[in-house]
PDB file with SEQRES, HELIX, SHEET and CRYST1 records, atoms N, CA, C and O in Angstrom:
SEQRES   1 A   77  MET SER GLN SER PHE SER ASP THR ALA ARG ALA VAL ARG          
SEQRES   2 A   77  ASP GLN ALA MET GLU SER GLY ARG ILE VAL PRO HIS GLY          
SEQRES   3 A   77  THR GLN CYS PHE LYS LEU LEU GLU ASP ILE ALA PHE GLY          
SEQRES   4 A   77  SER PRO SER ALA ALA ALA VAL PHE LEU PHE GLY THR SER          
SEQRES   5 A   77  ARG ASN GLY ARG THR ASP TRP THR VAL THR GLY SER GLY          
SEQRES   6 A   77  GLU THR TYR ALA ALA PHE LYS ASP ALA GLN LEU SER              
HELIX    1 AA1 ASP A    7  GLU A   18  1                                  12    
HELIX    2 AA2 PRO A   41  PHE A   49  1                                   9    
HELIX    3 AA3 GLY A   55  ASP A   58  1                                   4    
HELIX    4 AA4 TYR A   68  LEU A   76  1                                   9    
SHEET    1 AA1 2 ILE A  22  HIS A  25  0                                        
SHEET    2 AA1 2 CYS A  29  LEU A  32 -1                                        
CRYST1    1.000    1.000    1.000  90.00  90.00  90.00 P 1           1          
ATOM      1  N   MET A   1      -6.523 -15.638  19.443  1.00  0.00           N  
ATOM      2  CA  MET A   1      -7.107 -14.828  18.392  1.00  0.00           C  
ATOM      3  C   MET A   1      -5.990 -14.015  17.736  1.00  0.00           C  
ATOM      4  O   MET A   1      -5.163 -13.422  18.428  1.00  0.00           O  
ATOM      5  N   SER A   2      -5.966 -13.986  16.413  1.00  0.00           N  
ATOM      6  CA  SER A   2      -4.935 -13.234  15.699  1.00  0.00           C  
ATOM      7  C   SER A   2      -5.361 -11.783  15.525  1.00  0.00           C  
ATOM      8  O   SER A   2      -6.548 -11.459  15.479  1.00  0.00           O  
ATOM      9  N   GLN A   3      -4.360 -10.928  15.429  1.00  0.00           N  
ATOM     10  CA  GLN A   3      -4.604  -9.498  15.249  1.00  0.00           C  
ATOM     11  C   GLN A   3      -4.932  -9.227  13.787  1.00  0.00           C  
ATOM     12  O   GLN A   3      -4.173  -9.620  12.901  1.00  0.00           O  
ATOM     13  N   SER A   4      -6.057  -8.558  13.521  1.00  0.00           N  
ATOM     14  CA  SER A   4      -6.438  -8.279  12.137  1.00  0.00           C  
ATOM     15  C   SER A   4      -6.076  -6.860  11.715  1.00  0.00           C  
ATOM     16  O   SER A   4      -6.058  -6.556  10.522  1.00  0.00           O  
ATOM     17  N   PHE A   5      -5.792  -5.996  12.671  1.00  0.00           N  
ATOM     18  CA  PHE A   5      -5.435  -4.610  12.380  1.00  0.00           C  
ATOM     19  C   PHE A   5      -3.921  -4.517  12.503  1.00  0.00           C  
ATOM     20  O   PHE A   5      -3.376  -4.550  13.606  1.00  0.00           O  
ATOM     21  N   SER A   6      -3.248  -4.401  11.367  1.00  0.00           N  
ATOM     22  CA  SER A   6      -1.784  -4.453  11.362  1.00  0.00           C  
ATOM     23  C   SER A   6      -1.169  -3.258  12.085  1.00  0.00           C  
ATOM     24  O   SER A   6      -1.803  -2.213  12.238  1.00  0.00           O  
ATOM     25  N   ASP A   7       0.060  -3.428  12.522  1.00  0.00           N  
ATOM     26  CA  ASP A   7       0.782  -2.333  13.174  1.00  0.00           C  
ATOM     27  C   ASP A   7       0.924  -1.145  12.228  1.00  0.00           C  
ATOM     28  O   ASP A   7       0.853   0.006  12.658  1.00  0.00           O  
ATOM     29  N   THR A   8       1.126  -1.423  10.935  1.00  0.00           N  
ATOM     30  CA  THR A   8       1.264  -0.349   9.950  1.00  0.00           C  
ATOM     31  C   THR A   8      -0.031   0.447   9.833  1.00  0.00           C  
ATOM     32  O   THR A   8      -0.004   1.678   9.857  1.00  0.00           O  
ATOM     33  N   ALA A   9      -1.160  -0.237   9.706  1.00  0.00           N  
ATOM     34  CA  ALA A   9      -2.456   0.442   9.601  1.00  0.00           C  
ATOM     35  C   ALA A   9      -2.745   1.235  10.873  1.00  0.00           C  
ATOM     36  O   ALA A   9      -3.260   2.352  10.815  1.00  0.00           O  
ATOM     37  N   ARG A  10      -2.412   0.654  12.013  1.00  0.00           N  
ATOM     38  CA  ARG A  10      -2.632   1.347  13.281  1.00  0.00           C  
ATOM     39  C   ARG A  10      -1.762   2.604  13.357  1.00  0.00           C  
ATOM     40  O   ARG A  10      -2.221   3.646  13.825  1.00  0.00           O  
ATOM     41  N   ALA A  11      -0.518   2.511  12.904  1.00  0.00           N  
ATOM     42  CA  ALA A  11       0.383   3.668  12.925  1.00  0.00           C  
ATOM     43  C   ALA A  11      -0.135   4.788  12.028  1.00  0.00           C  
ATOM     44  O   ALA A  11      -0.066   5.960  12.398  1.00  0.00           O  
ATOM     45  N   VAL A  12      -0.654   4.435  10.848  1.00  0.00           N  
ATOM     46  CA  VAL A  12      -1.211   5.446   9.937  1.00  0.00           C  
ATOM     47  C   VAL A  12      -2.406   6.126  10.596  1.00  0.00           C  
ATOM     48  O   VAL A  12      -2.526   7.350  10.552  1.00  0.00           O  
ATOM     49  N   ARG A  13      -3.288   5.338  11.205  1.00  0.00           N  
ATOM     50  CA  ARG A  13      -4.462   5.918  11.848  1.00  0.00           C  
ATOM     51  C   ARG A  13      -4.062   6.760  13.064  1.00  0.00           C  
ATOM     52  O   ARG A  13      -4.610   7.843  13.270  1.00  0.00           O  
ATOM     53  N   ASP A  14      -3.123   6.280  13.862  1.00  0.00           N  
ATOM     54  CA  ASP A  14      -2.659   7.050  15.023  1.00  0.00           C  
ATOM     55  C   ASP A  14      -2.048   8.375  14.589  1.00  0.00           C  
ATOM     56  O   ASP A  14      -2.287   9.407  15.217  1.00  0.00           O  
ATOM     57  N   GLN A  15      -1.257   8.351  13.512  1.00  0.00           N  
ATOM     58  CA  GLN A  15      -0.621   9.568  13.023  1.00  0.00           C  
ATOM     59  C   GLN A  15      -1.680  10.558  12.526  1.00  0.00           C  
ATOM     60  O   GLN A  15      -1.557  11.764  12.743  1.00  0.00           O  
ATOM     61  N   ALA A  16      -2.710  10.050  11.867  1.00  0.00           N  
ATOM     62  CA  ALA A  16      -3.785  10.925  11.386  1.00  0.00           C  
ATOM     63  C   ALA A  16      -4.529  11.558  12.555  1.00  0.00           C  
ATOM     64  O   ALA A  16      -4.954  12.710  12.471  1.00  0.00           O  
ATOM     65  N   MET A  17      -4.688  10.817  13.634  1.00  0.00           N  
ATOM     66  CA  MET A  17      -5.342  11.378  14.823  1.00  0.00           C  
ATOM     67  C   MET A  17      -4.446  12.423  15.482  1.00  0.00           C  
ATOM     68  O   MET A  17      -4.914  13.493  15.871  1.00  0.00           O  
ATOM     69  N   GLU A  18      -3.161  12.111  15.604  1.00  0.00           N  
ATOM     70  CA  GLU A  18      -2.222  13.045  16.233  1.00  0.00           C  
ATOM     71  C   GLU A  18      -2.111  14.350  15.443  1.00  0.00           C  
ATOM     72  O   GLU A  18      -1.939  15.416  16.034  1.00  0.00           O  
ATOM     73  N   SER A  19      -2.205  14.275  14.137  1.00  0.00           N  
ATOM     74  CA  SER A  19      -2.079  15.471  13.299  1.00  0.00           C  
ATOM     75  C   SER A  19      -3.388  16.247  13.180  1.00  0.00           C  
ATOM     76  O   SER A  19      -3.411  17.343  12.622  1.00  0.00           O  
ATOM     77  N   GLY A  20      -4.487  15.677  13.706  1.00  0.00           N  
ATOM     78  CA  GLY A  20      -5.772  16.358  13.653  1.00  0.00           C  
ATOM     79  C   GLY A  20      -6.548  16.132  12.370  1.00  0.00           C  
ATOM     80  O   GLY A  20      -7.578  16.769  12.152  1.00  0.00           O  
ATOM     81  N   ARG A  21      -6.061  15.214  11.500  1.00  0.00           N  
ATOM     82  CA  ARG A  21      -6.802  14.933  10.264  1.00  0.00           C  
ATOM     83  C   ARG A  21      -8.044  14.109  10.521  1.00  0.00           C  
ATOM     84  O   ARG A  21      -8.985  14.130   9.728  1.00  0.00           O  
ATOM     85  N   ILE A  22      -8.053  13.379  11.633  1.00  0.00           N  
ATOM     86  CA  ILE A  22      -9.254  12.690  12.100  1.00  0.00           C  
ATOM     87  C   ILE A  22      -9.407  12.979  13.587  1.00  0.00           C  
ATOM     88  O   ILE A  22      -8.417  13.176  14.293  1.00  0.00           O  
ATOM     89  N   VAL A  23     -10.643  13.002  14.058  1.00  0.00           N  
ATOM     90  CA  VAL A  23     -10.924  13.278  15.463  1.00  0.00           C  
ATOM     91  C   VAL A  23     -11.953  12.274  15.967  1.00  0.00           C  
ATOM     92  O   VAL A  23     -12.766  11.769  15.193  1.00  0.00           O  
ATOM     93  N   PRO A  24     -11.914  11.985  17.275  1.00  0.00           N  
ATOM     94  CA  PRO A  24     -12.925  11.082  17.836  1.00  0.00           C  
ATOM     95  C   PRO A  24     -14.326  11.642  17.613  1.00  0.00           C  
ATOM     96  O   PRO A  24     -14.545  12.853  17.660  1.00  0.00           O  
ATOM     97  N   HIS A  25     -15.262  10.737  17.369  1.00  0.00           N  
ATOM     98  CA  HIS A  25     -16.665  11.096  17.161  1.00  0.00           C  
ATOM     99  C   HIS A  25     -17.477  10.071  17.940  1.00  0.00           C  
ATOM    100  O   HIS A  25     -17.746   8.979  17.439  1.00  0.00           O  
ATOM    101  N   GLY A  26     -17.860  10.411  19.141  1.00  0.00           N  
ATOM    102  CA  GLY A  26     -18.495   9.438  20.015  1.00  0.00           C  
ATOM    103  C   GLY A  26     -17.427   8.569  20.671  1.00  0.00           C  
ATOM    104  O   GLY A  26     -16.262   8.959  20.752  1.00  0.00           O  
ATOM    105  N   THR A  27     -17.826   7.406  21.130  1.00  0.00           N  
ATOM    106  CA  THR A  27     -16.877   6.544  21.842  1.00  0.00           C  
ATOM    107  C   THR A  27     -16.235   5.477  20.969  1.00  0.00           C  
ATOM    108  O   THR A  27     -15.187   4.941  21.329  1.00  0.00           O  
ATOM    109  N   GLN A  28     -16.838   5.157  19.829  1.00  0.00           N  
ATOM    110  CA  GLN A  28     -16.301   4.085  18.996  1.00  0.00           C  
ATOM    111  C   GLN A  28     -16.104   4.492  17.541  1.00  0.00           C  
ATOM    112  O   GLN A  28     -15.883   3.632  16.688  1.00  0.00           O  
ATOM    113  N   CYS A  29     -16.179   5.770  17.248  1.00  0.00           N  
ATOM    114  CA  CYS A  29     -16.063   6.245  15.868  1.00  0.00           C  
ATOM    115  C   CYS A  29     -15.116   7.431  15.803  1.00  0.00           C  
ATOM    116  O   CYS A  29     -14.715   7.983  16.827  1.00  0.00           O  
ATOM    117  N   PHE A  30     -14.770   7.807  14.598  1.00  0.00           N  
ATOM    118  CA  PHE A  30     -14.027   9.030  14.387  1.00  0.00           C  
ATOM    119  C   PHE A  30     -14.484   9.673  13.098  1.00  0.00           C  
ATOM    120  O   PHE A  30     -15.134   9.040  12.265  1.00  0.00           O  
ATOM    121  N   LYS A  31     -14.133  10.946  12.943  1.00  0.00           N  
ATOM    122  CA  LYS A  31     -14.554  11.726  11.789  1.00  0.00           C  
ATOM    123  C   LYS A  31     -13.325  12.213  11.043  1.00  0.00           C  
ATOM    124  O   LYS A  31     -12.408  12.765  11.651  1.00  0.00           O  
ATOM    125  N   LEU A  32     -13.297  12.014   9.730  1.00  0.00           N  
ATOM    126  CA  LEU A  32     -12.202  12.509   8.911  1.00  0.00           C  
ATOM    127  C   LEU A  32     -12.433  13.982   8.605  1.00  0.00           C  
ATOM    128  O   LEU A  32     -13.499  14.355   8.115  1.00  0.00           O  
ATOM    129  N   LEU A  33     -11.440  14.822   8.892  1.00  0.00           N  
ATOM    130  CA  LEU A  33     -11.538  16.252   8.635  1.00  0.00           C  
ATOM    131  C   LEU A  33     -10.824  16.645   7.357  1.00  0.00           C  
ATOM    132  O   LEU A  33     -11.034  17.742   6.839  1.00  0.00           O  
ATOM    133  N   GLU A  34      -9.986  15.764   6.846  1.00  0.00           N  
ATOM    134  CA  GLU A  34      -9.255  15.985   5.598  1.00  0.00           C  
ATOM    135  C   GLU A  34      -9.247  14.693   4.802  1.00  0.00           C  
ATOM    136  O   GLU A  34      -9.380  13.606   5.363  1.00  0.00           O  
ATOM    137  N   ASP A  35      -9.092  14.819   3.492  1.00  0.00           N  
ATOM    138  CA  ASP A  35      -8.935  13.636   2.658  1.00  0.00           C  
ATOM    139  C   ASP A  35      -7.630  12.936   3.018  1.00  0.00           C  
ATOM    140  O   ASP A  35      -6.625  13.581   3.313  1.00  0.00           O  
ATOM    141  N   ILE A  36      -7.663  11.617   2.987  1.00  0.00           N  
ATOM    142  CA  ILE A  36      -6.471  10.807   3.215  1.00  0.00           C  
ATOM    143  C   ILE A  36      -6.364   9.850   2.040  1.00  0.00           C  
ATOM    144  O   ILE A  36      -7.311   9.120   1.744  1.00  0.00           O  
ATOM    145  N   ALA A  37      -5.218   9.847   1.368  1.00  0.00           N  
ATOM    146  CA  ALA A  37      -5.016   8.982   0.201  1.00  0.00           C  
ATOM    147  C   ALA A  37      -4.566   7.591   0.643  1.00  0.00           C  
ATOM    148  O   ALA A  37      -3.756   7.448   1.558  1.00  0.00           O  
ATOM    149  N   PHE A  38      -5.101   6.580  -0.017  1.00  0.00           N  
ATOM    150  CA  PHE A  38      -4.736   5.195   0.240  1.00  0.00           C  
ATOM    151  C   PHE A  38      -4.371   4.533  -1.073  1.00  0.00           C  
ATOM    152  O   PHE A  38      -4.818   4.963  -2.137  1.00  0.00           O  
ATOM    153  N   GLY A  39      -3.566   3.495  -1.004  1.00  0.00           N  
ATOM    154  CA  GLY A  39      -3.116   2.793  -2.191  1.00  0.00           C  
ATOM    155  C   GLY A  39      -4.149   1.862  -2.788  1.00  0.00           C  
ATOM    156  O   GLY A  39      -3.998   1.408  -3.922  1.00  0.00           O  
ATOM    157  N   SER A  40      -5.199   1.574  -2.034  1.00  0.00           N  
ATOM    158  CA  SER A  40      -6.234   0.670  -2.529  1.00  0.00           C  
ATOM    159  C   SER A  40      -7.512   0.897  -1.736  1.00  0.00           C  
ATOM    160  O   SER A  40      -7.474   1.450  -0.637  1.00  0.00           O  
ATOM    161  N   PRO A  41      -8.652   0.471  -2.292  1.00  0.00           N  
ATOM    162  CA  PRO A  41      -9.898   0.599  -1.527  1.00  0.00           C  
ATOM    163  C   PRO A  41      -9.880  -0.272  -0.267  1.00  0.00           C  
ATOM    164  O   PRO A  41     -10.508   0.075   0.733  1.00  0.00           O  
ATOM    165  N   SER A  42      -9.169  -1.393  -0.311  1.00  0.00           N  
ATOM    166  CA  SER A  42      -9.081  -2.254   0.870  1.00  0.00           C  
ATOM    167  C   SER A  42      -8.285  -1.582   1.978  1.00  0.00           C  
ATOM    168  O   SER A  42      -8.646  -1.693   3.149  1.00  0.00           O  
ATOM    169  N   ALA A  43      -7.205  -0.888   1.629  1.00  0.00           N  
ATOM    170  CA  ALA A  43      -6.408  -0.185   2.643  1.00  0.00           C  
ATOM    171  C   ALA A  43      -7.251   0.877   3.345  1.00  0.00           C  
ATOM    172  O   ALA A  43      -7.139   1.057   4.558  1.00  0.00           O  
ATOM    173  N   ALA A  44      -8.087   1.576   2.594  1.00  0.00           N  
ATOM    174  CA  ALA A  44      -8.972   2.577   3.196  1.00  0.00           C  
ATOM    175  C   ALA A  44      -9.989   1.915   4.121  1.00  0.00           C  
ATOM    176  O   ALA A  44     -10.281   2.440   5.196  1.00  0.00           O  
ATOM    177  N   ALA A  45     -10.526   0.777   3.717  1.00  0.00           N  
ATOM    178  CA  ALA A  45     -11.501   0.071   4.545  1.00  0.00           C  
ATOM    179  C   ALA A  45     -10.863  -0.434   5.830  1.00  0.00           C  
ATOM    180  O   ALA A  45     -11.467  -0.338   6.898  1.00  0.00           O  
ATOM    181  N   VAL A  46      -9.654  -0.968   5.741  1.00  0.00           N  
ATOM    182  CA  VAL A  46      -8.946  -1.431   6.941  1.00  0.00           C  
ATOM    183  C   VAL A  46      -8.713  -0.261   7.884  1.00  0.00           C  
ATOM    184  O   VAL A  46      -8.897  -0.396   9.094  1.00  0.00           O  
ATOM    185  N   PHE A  47      -8.310   0.889   7.345  1.00  0.00           N  
ATOM    186  CA  PHE A  47      -8.086   2.094   8.142  1.00  0.00           C  
ATOM    187  C   PHE A  47      -9.337   2.463   8.935  1.00  0.00           C  
ATOM    188  O   PHE A  47      -9.249   2.792  10.118  1.00  0.00           O  
ATOM    189  N   LEU A  48     -10.485   2.409   8.294  1.00  0.00           N  
ATOM    190  CA  LEU A  48     -11.733   2.805   8.946  1.00  0.00           C  
ATOM    191  C   LEU A  48     -12.294   1.747   9.879  1.00  0.00           C  
ATOM    192  O   LEU A  48     -12.725   2.061  10.988  1.00  0.00           O  
ATOM    193  N   PHE A  49     -12.291   0.492   9.438  1.00  0.00           N  
ATOM    194  CA  PHE A  49     -12.940  -0.560  10.208  1.00  0.00           C  
ATOM    195  C   PHE A  49     -12.024  -1.233  11.224  1.00  0.00           C  
ATOM    196  O   PHE A  49     -12.499  -1.804  12.205  1.00  0.00           O  
ATOM    197  N   GLY A  50     -10.706  -1.169  10.995  1.00  0.00           N  
ATOM    198  CA  GLY A  50      -9.769  -1.775  11.930  1.00  0.00           C  
ATOM    199  C   GLY A  50      -9.680  -3.289  11.832  1.00  0.00           C  
ATOM    200  O   GLY A  50      -9.133  -3.940  12.722  1.00  0.00           O  
ATOM    201  N   THR A  51     -10.219  -3.854  10.751  1.00  0.00           N  
ATOM    202  CA  THR A  51     -10.151  -5.295  10.532  1.00  0.00           C  
ATOM    203  C   THR A  51      -9.820  -5.550   9.067  1.00  0.00           C  
ATOM    204  O   THR A  51      -9.909  -4.647   8.235  1.00  0.00           O  
ATOM    205  N   SER A  52      -9.443  -6.764   8.764  1.00  0.00           N  
ATOM    206  CA  SER A  52      -9.177  -7.139   7.384  1.00  0.00           C  
ATOM    207  C   SER A  52     -10.457  -6.956   6.567  1.00  0.00           C  
ATOM    208  O   SER A  52     -11.521  -7.434   6.962  1.00  0.00           O  
ATOM    209  N   ARG A  53     -10.356  -6.263   5.427  1.00  0.00           N  
ATOM    210  CA  ARG A  53     -11.538  -5.955   4.624  1.00  0.00           C  
ATOM    211  C   ARG A  53     -11.242  -6.093   3.142  1.00  0.00           C  
ATOM    212  O   ARG A  53     -10.085  -6.029   2.728  1.00  0.00           O  
ATOM    213  N   ASN A  54     -12.290  -6.283   2.338  1.00  0.00           N  
ATOM    214  CA  ASN A  54     -12.190  -6.246   0.891  1.00  0.00           C  
ATOM    215  C   ASN A  54     -12.891  -4.965   0.443  1.00  0.00           C  
ATOM    216  O   ASN A  54     -14.117  -4.915   0.345  1.00  0.00           O  
ATOM    217  N   GLY A  55     -12.099  -3.939   0.177  1.00  0.00           N  
ATOM    218  CA  GLY A  55     -12.657  -2.647  -0.175  1.00  0.00           C  
ATOM    219  C   GLY A  55     -13.460  -2.653  -1.462  1.00  0.00           C  
ATOM    220  O   GLY A  55     -14.355  -1.824  -1.630  1.00  0.00           O  
ATOM    221  N   ARG A  56     -13.158  -3.582  -2.387  1.00  0.00           N  
ATOM    222  CA  ARG A  56     -13.899  -3.628  -3.651  1.00  0.00           C  
ATOM    223  C   ARG A  56     -15.358  -4.019  -3.431  1.00  0.00           C  
ATOM    224  O   ARG A  56     -16.222  -3.676  -4.238  1.00  0.00           O  
ATOM    225  N   THR A  57     -15.636  -4.736  -2.337  1.00  0.00           N  
ATOM    226  CA  THR A  57     -17.027  -5.111  -2.058  1.00  0.00           C  
ATOM    227  C   THR A  57     -17.603  -4.366  -0.858  1.00  0.00           C  
ATOM    228  O   THR A  57     -18.824  -4.276  -0.729  1.00  0.00           O  
ATOM    229  N   ASP A  58     -16.762  -3.832   0.018  1.00  0.00           N  
ATOM    230  CA  ASP A  58     -17.258  -3.081   1.183  1.00  0.00           C  
ATOM    231  C   ASP A  58     -17.777  -1.700   0.806  1.00  0.00           C  
ATOM    232  O   ASP A  58     -18.785  -1.250   1.351  1.00  0.00           O  
ATOM    233  N   TRP A  59     -17.098  -1.020  -0.122  1.00  0.00           N  
ATOM    234  CA  TRP A  59     -17.505   0.324  -0.519  1.00  0.00           C  
ATOM    235  C   TRP A  59     -18.637   0.244  -1.522  1.00  0.00           C  
ATOM    236  O   TRP A  59     -18.625  -0.595  -2.423  1.00  0.00           O  
ATOM    237  N   THR A  60     -19.615   1.121  -1.359  1.00  0.00           N  
ATOM    238  CA  THR A  60     -20.736   1.175  -2.297  1.00  0.00           C  
ATOM    239  C   THR A  60     -20.947   2.614  -2.767  1.00  0.00           C  
ATOM    240  O   THR A  60     -20.578   3.568  -2.081  1.00  0.00           O  
ATOM    241  N   VAL A  61     -21.536   2.747  -3.925  1.00  0.00           N  
ATOM    242  CA  VAL A  61     -21.846   4.051  -4.495  1.00  0.00           C  
ATOM    243  C   VAL A  61     -23.101   4.576  -3.802  1.00  0.00           C  
ATOM    244  O   VAL A  61     -24.127   3.897  -3.758  1.00  0.00           O  
ATOM    245  N   THR A  62     -23.012   5.782  -3.265  1.00  0.00           N  
ATOM    246  CA  THR A  62     -24.133   6.384  -2.550  1.00  0.00           C  
ATOM    247  C   THR A  62     -25.369   6.443  -3.451  1.00  0.00           C  
ATOM    248  O   THR A  62     -25.309   6.884  -4.598  1.00  0.00           O  
ATOM    249  N   GLY A  63     -26.480   5.986  -2.893  1.00  0.00           N  
ATOM    250  CA  GLY A  63     -27.754   6.074  -3.594  1.00  0.00           C  
ATOM    251  C   GLY A  63     -28.089   4.873  -4.455  1.00  0.00           C  
ATOM    252  O   GLY A  63     -29.261   4.619  -4.734  1.00  0.00           O  
ATOM    253  N   SER A  64     -27.061   4.118  -4.886  1.00  0.00           N  
ATOM    254  CA  SER A  64     -27.357   2.988  -5.762  1.00  0.00           C  
ATOM    255  C   SER A  64     -27.086   1.634  -5.103  1.00  0.00           C  
ATOM    256  O   SER A  64     -27.673   0.623  -5.489  1.00  0.00           O  
ATOM    257  N   GLY A  65     -26.201   1.619  -4.115  1.00  0.00           N  
ATOM    258  CA  GLY A  65     -25.834   0.356  -3.494  1.00  0.00           C  
ATOM    259  C   GLY A  65     -24.866  -0.464  -4.335  1.00  0.00           C  
ATOM    260  O   GLY A  65     -24.473  -1.561  -3.939  1.00  0.00           O  
ATOM    261  N   GLU A  66     -24.480   0.061  -5.490  1.00  0.00           N  
ATOM    262  CA  GLU A  66     -23.533  -0.635  -6.371  1.00  0.00           C  
ATOM    263  C   GLU A  66     -22.170  -0.703  -5.690  1.00  0.00           C  
ATOM    264  O   GLU A  66     -21.713   0.286  -5.118  1.00  0.00           O  
ATOM    265  N   THR A  67     -21.524  -1.855  -5.747  1.00  0.00           N  
ATOM    266  CA  THR A  67     -20.206  -1.984  -5.125  1.00  0.00           C  
ATOM    267  C   THR A  67     -19.162  -1.226  -5.930  1.00  0.00           C  
ATOM    268  O   THR A  67     -19.347  -0.944  -7.114  1.00  0.00           O  
ATOM    269  N   TYR A  68     -18.061  -0.903  -5.262  1.00  0.00           N  
ATOM    270  CA  TYR A  68     -16.951  -0.243  -5.940  1.00  0.00           C  
ATOM    271  C   TYR A  68     -16.444  -1.117  -7.092  1.00  0.00           C  
ATOM    272  O   TYR A  68     -16.092  -0.603  -8.154  1.00  0.00           O  
ATOM    273  N   ALA A  69     -16.407  -2.437  -6.880  1.00  0.00           N  
ATOM    274  CA  ALA A  69     -15.945  -3.354  -7.925  1.00  0.00           C  
ATOM    275  C   ALA A  69     -16.821  -3.251  -9.178  1.00  0.00           C  
ATOM    276  O   ALA A  69     -16.309  -3.165 -10.294  1.00  0.00           O  
ATOM    277  N   ALA A  70     -18.139  -3.261  -8.984  1.00  0.00           N  
ATOM    278  CA  ALA A  70     -19.053  -3.165 -10.131  1.00  0.00           C  
ATOM    279  C   ALA A  70     -18.920  -1.802 -10.809  1.00  0.00           C  
ATOM    280  O   ALA A  70     -18.949  -1.713 -12.037  1.00  0.00           O  
ATOM    281  N   PHE A  71     -18.775  -0.752 -10.022  1.00  0.00           N  
ATOM    282  CA  PHE A  71     -18.616   0.593 -10.562  1.00  0.00           C  
ATOM    283  C   PHE A  71     -17.356   0.680 -11.429  1.00  0.00           C  
ATOM    284  O   PHE A  71     -17.406   1.190 -12.548  1.00  0.00           O  
ATOM    285  N   LYS A  72     -16.231   0.183 -10.912  1.00  0.00           N  
ATOM    286  CA  LYS A  72     -14.975   0.227 -11.661  1.00  0.00           C  
ATOM    287  C   LYS A  72     -15.037  -0.651 -12.916  1.00  0.00           C  
ATOM    288  O   LYS A  72     -14.555  -0.257 -13.978  1.00  0.00           O  
ATOM    289  N   ASP A  73     -15.629  -1.832 -12.788  1.00  0.00           N  
ATOM    290  CA  ASP A  73     -15.753  -2.724 -13.946  1.00  0.00           C  
ATOM    291  C   ASP A  73     -16.578  -2.080 -15.052  1.00  0.00           C  
ATOM    292  O   ASP A  73     -16.258  -2.229 -16.232  1.00  0.00           O  
ATOM    293  N   ALA A  74     -17.649  -1.358 -14.678  1.00  0.00           N  
ATOM    294  CA  ALA A  74     -18.488  -0.682 -15.671  1.00  0.00           C  
ATOM    295  C   ALA A  74     -17.709   0.435 -16.351  1.00  0.00           C  
ATOM    296  O   ALA A  74     -17.924   0.702 -17.533  1.00  0.00           O  
ATOM    297  N   GLN A  75     -16.813   1.090 -15.629  1.00  0.00           N  
ATOM    298  CA  GLN A  75     -16.013   2.165 -16.205  1.00  0.00           C  
ATOM    299  C   GLN A  75     -15.000   1.629 -17.232  1.00  0.00           C  
ATOM    300  O   GLN A  75     -14.639   2.316 -18.187  1.00  0.00           O  
ATOM    301  N   LEU A  76     -14.559   0.396 -17.011  1.00  0.00           N  
ATOM    302  CA  LEU A  76     -13.558  -0.196 -17.891  1.00  0.00           C  
ATOM    303  C   LEU A  76     -14.156  -0.794 -19.156  1.00  0.00           C  
ATOM    304  O   LEU A  76     -13.452  -1.007 -20.143  1.00  0.00           O  
ATOM    305  N   SER A  77     -15.476  -1.067 -19.124  1.00  0.00           N  
ATOM    306  CA  SER A  77     -16.068  -1.678 -20.328  1.00  0.00           C  
ATOM    307  C   SER A  77     -16.606  -0.670 -21.291  1.00  0.00           C  
ATOM    308  O   SER A  77     -17.130  -1.040 -22.342  1.00  0.00           O  
TER     309      SER A  77                                                      
END                                                                             
């Protein structure tokens, strides 16, 4: 089985935990205490889920279920 969570993503998440920007929440989750900037929606999704992700379709607008991709496309038109 290949590793889907890169060493770089793991290092960013470990550093955020060590600095207290995120803390464990239960046994399999964590809670962000500060905003963390990412270069793309996919990078943020990988950080949270620990697997390869497509952030443009994984993220949705609260209350509407609209994907981030659809939201951004509507903003550009």
